[in-house]
N, C-alpha and C positions, 0 to 999 in steps of 0.2 A: 561421394561426390559425383553430380549428375552430367550428362553430357551438355547441358548449356553451359556447367560453372565447367568444366574442361576446354571447353570451343573460346571462351570466356578470355582465358587463362593463357591459350595458343596464340591467342590473334593477339597481336600488335597494337593496341590503342594509338590512333592518331585523331590528332587535331582537326579542329574543324578548320577549312580552309575558305579562303574566300569564295573561289571556285564553287564548292558544296554550298554557298551558304546563300548564294546569287543564284539567278537565271543567265549569268553572261553579260547583261546591259545594265551591271548595280541591284536590280530592282530582287526584293527577298524572294527564295525561291518558292512557289507555291505548294509545294509538295514534298516530301523528308524523302530522302535517296531512297534508294532499293535495302541497301545494308539493313537502316533502321528498320524496315519491315523484318526483315529477313531474320534479325536479332528478336523482335519480337515473337515473330513468329513460332522461333525455336525457343521459345521462352515457353507459350500457348502451351505447343505440344510435351516440353517436360512436365509441364501442369499438371496436364492429361492425360498423362503416363503413369505421373503420380496418384491422381485420384482413381483411375481403374485399377491399380497392384489397392489402395486403399479397399475401394466397392468391393475385389474380390477377398482380400482376406477380412472382410467382414463380415461377406455373406459365408463363409468358412466355418466362423467365428459363431452364427448364426445358426447353423446347420448342426454344430457340436452343443451348443444349448438345449436346440430341437430333440436332439437325440437323449440328450442326460434326463430333459424332461421328462420322455416319453418312457425310459429307461424307468423313471422313478414310481412311472405308476401315476402319475397326477391326472387329471383332467384335460390333460394340454389335446389344442388341437392344432396342427402347424396349420399356417395359415399358406394359400398358394395363389402367390400376387404373378406367376408367371400366364 
């Protein structure tokens, strides 16, 4: 379970209230609440962390494959993309 899922499970869900949906005089609010942005930024941060872990795992797998190819005596030349 990632951090976002843990957070969402521990934070009680609240119903939308009139004060959060309007700007005080009965008109719809122009911008979403800070909580809306916080939840979305936390979700994006969790996705970014997962993506970084996946990239690291792929880089390790590529390094292992390169070693196997070099050891097999093929004409393999690793690409230097750094």
